[in-house]
C-alpha angles and dihedrals in degrees: 000000000000115000118234120267120247137233111226091195090062096060119133113269119229113221116199118220119231110238114241113256142095120308140173106242134190125217110233098180143353136187137171115240135181117248104250098212102029141034122275135037140266135203113241109210125190117197143171135204106272105190143024134027093328098049110148092013098147094042088055090051090049092050091050091057108096096189114119091222094045119157134206108276111275090223088060093056131075136179128227115197114226107232122232134184111291096019121137115283094242090063090060090044091053092047094048094044093051095052094041090054090045093051093048090048094052110045112230096007118134122179111245096190095263110115091202088073089066092072112110096013121133127225137163120254135195115210131197137172119273122182127216129190125219128169091346095308124114119218130194119224128185102224135184109241108160134024126217138171114297094228090056088060092048091051095045092247100115091117131213119357120234116261119261119259109225133189113247094227090063093066121281124039126271107283117243121204142188119256106239092217106041103022090231116143114222143134094213111030100102136108094256095060108125112241110234111269096016116146129206124219140148107296140262 
């Protein structure tokens, strides 16, 4: 019996994982969006690695995806909650820290309130490993957790990386850590937490 022919274009794509560490990143798009399942809004920010051996990392991952409805890689997107009166203090800390780091990374830049002005700006980012579980399988993702000043990354002064966030079923409970600004201990209270109902797609 003759074996079936093959379609070379349908081969499995290999997606490299970004090593955890500190990187200079560039914002490639930003927009404010309503939280779908809760009050308030968040800023969805798509970024790519701007310098070093992994420059253009997420664009390369996007280009490798052959799906017609492909979206910008989720690991190259983060979400910044817009603070309102009465919100938890860490939300204000995250907001203030992000724009302070952004200002110090782009001499003379001051945020005017228009998220479109974020496009093209550089900032430092500290990445760690976060695990997700789907259909009984555990997956590692290199995720942006904290920002810092871009020059601190360039000079090797970005400081300690955030701890990894691991799934309990993989062997040792999710690690919880202390926020260096507020002192709060949490595994989720950080500016890259995904607002419920947020969707990722190629920006913008």
